[in-house]
N, C-alpha and C positions, 0 to 999 in steps of 0.2 A: 509533599504534595502536588499533583498534576494541577495545570491551569483548568480554568474549566472552557469547555466548549459551546461558542454562543450556538451553534444549531447545528443535532444529532447528527452527522453525517450517514447518508444511506444511499450505495450506488455503486457503480466500478470505479475500484482501484484500480489504475494501470501502470503497472509497473515497464519500462523501458528494455526493449531487449537493447543486447551487447551489437554494437556499429560503429566502427570506426569514422564511417562517413558522416560527417556531419550536416551535411543538407538533405542527405539520405534519410537519417534517423528524423529530422523537424518535418521530414514530409508524411514519415508512418507515423509518426505520436501525433500530429497535426489532425491528420484526418479523423483521428477517433475520437478527440478532447470531447467534441460535441458530446458524448454519450459518457462523459468520465465524471467522476465527482471529486476523485485525488490522482496526481500524477506522483512517482517515484521514480526520479532519475535514479538507474542501476546500469552503470556499464564497467564488467571488470575487464575488458580489453583497453581502455584507453589510460592513457598517463597523466600526470599528476594537468599540465598541462590543456590539451584535450579533456578533460572534465571538467574543468572552469568555462571553459566555451560553448560547450553541451550544454551544461546546466545554467548558464547565463541565458541563451537564446532559448531553450526550454522554458525559462522561469516568464519571458514576455510571451509565448506563445498559449502559456497555461492561465496566466491572468486576463489574456485576449480573450478566449473562455469561460473566465470562472471560474478556472480549476488552480487548487490550492498543487504544488510545489514543493516536493518531500526529499529530500535526501537522500542515498542510502549509502551508510555508515563512517560518514563524514560528516563531521558535525562544521570541523573548519571552512568547508566549502560553502558549507550552509548560513552559515554566519558570515563570511563575504560576499554573499552574491545577497542576501539578503531574502534568501528561499524562506518559504511557511514553518520550516519543518524537518524533522531526522528522521530518519528510521534505524534503528541497532540492533544487530543481531546478537548472539554472544558473544563474547569476547571482543566487541568492536568498541567498545567504549562506554564511558559510564553516563548512566540515565539522569542521576543530578547533576554531573558537570554540566552536561546537555544543555540541561533545561535553565541553569544560571546563567550560560555564555548565549543560549537562543533568547530566555526571558519569559515572559507566563502567558504569553498570547502563541508561542510557537505551538505546532504541532512537535511531538515529542511520541515513537513509537518504540514497539518492542517483540521482537520474535519471541513468542511462547512457547512453539513446538508443540509436544504433547504436555506441557507439563502448567496447571494450576498452580503452584507453589511460585512459578517464575515469575507468572501475571499477577499474581499479589503483588510480590516485592519488587515488580517494574514502577506498580501503579504507586506503590509507599515510595520509592526514591525519586519520584516524577514522571511519567510514563503516563499520557493522557486518552492513550490506544492500543490494544494489543493484538496480536496478529498471534495465530492457530494452524497449523497446519506441518506438517501435507497431510489433506484429507482425502486425498486421492495421488494415484503416480503418479509424478511429476518430470515431463521430461529437462526442466529448469538445473530441478537437483533430483538426478535419480535417487538420490540416497540417504532423501532424507524422513525422518523420522516421522512415523504416520500417527496423527491425530482422529482421537474419537469424536463426534458430533455433541455428545456432549457435553463437552471442552466448556461449548459456547455457552450451555445453560447455566453451567456453574459458575462463570466467568459474568453472570448478569448482576451477582453483585457487588462487582468493583465498581460499577456507576459508569463503567469508562462504555466508548462503541468497539467493537469485537468484530477483528478484520480475518475471515477466512479467504487460506491460498493451498496450493499445492494440487494442481491436475484439476480446477474446478470447469466446468462447462456451464454453459446456457442451458442443458438437459440435466446437471448432475448438479446445480444451483439450489434447487428448491427446496431439499433435505436442511440444509444447512441456513438457510435463509429462516427456516421455521422452525429449526434450533437454537436462534438468535443472531445470528451472524449481520450486522449492519452493511458490512462492505466485504466484497469480494475481490479478493487483492487475484491480478494475469499481467502473464506473460505473455507465453505462447498460445493461448487460449484463442485472444486478438492477433497477435502481430506474425503467429507463423501459420493465419487461417489462410484459405485462399480468397477472401474478401474479409479484411480487416474491418475493415467498415460495417459490415454487415452482421461480422461475428458481435464488436463492440453494438451493436445496437440490439443482438438478441438476448444480449446480458441485461441492459437496461428492459427487457419486455420481462425479464425473468425478475427483475423485482418489482416490476408491475401487476405480473399475477399475483407474488407474493402478497404484495399489497390489499390487491382485489378482495384472496381471498379470507385476508385477518380480521 
C-alpha cells in the first residue's frame, strides 16, 4: 500500500526538458522553481553518467526552494542521490519494488494514461500518486493516449493525489483542476515558452483562481 503523504500537494509539477548542457539546464529549471511544487528529472538524451550529474545538481537546487525532486523511470538513480521519489511509466519498473527500495516516505508515482483500472492497481502496488493524460495534444509525446477529465473524478476514490499531464496550458488547466487534478505536470508549457518564468507564474495563478472559485 502507498505511504501516507504528509500534506496533499497542489500546484505546478515541473518536468525537465531534454538538455545535455548541465549549466544551461540548471539555469532554466532554477528560474521556474519558485512557482513549482514538485520537479521531475527527465532527460532522454543523457547517458547514465550525465543523468547522475544533472539529477544530483537539481536535487540541491530543488531543496533550496522547498521543492521535492522525483526521478523519471530510474529507481536506482533516485536511491543513489537520495531523491524524494520516482515516477514510473508503463513497463519502466515494478512499483512494489520501487516502494521497497525507496522506503515508506518516498514519492512513488505511476503513469496511468487513460486507464482507471491501472491507477487502482498502481495504488495497490505502492504508488502514492497517479498521473493521467494526455488531456490535450502534446509536443513532448505526440502519440500519447488521450484521457478524459472524468478520469480525475473517478480517481478521487483512490485517496491519492492526481496528476494531469499532456498539452496543458494556464488557459486550459481550469477544467482539469475543477475535475480534481491536484498537480499539473508540464514540460514545454514552461520551458518552450518565450518567458518561462512568466509561464510558470501563470500556471500558479490558475491554481489560485481554482481555489478562489471552489
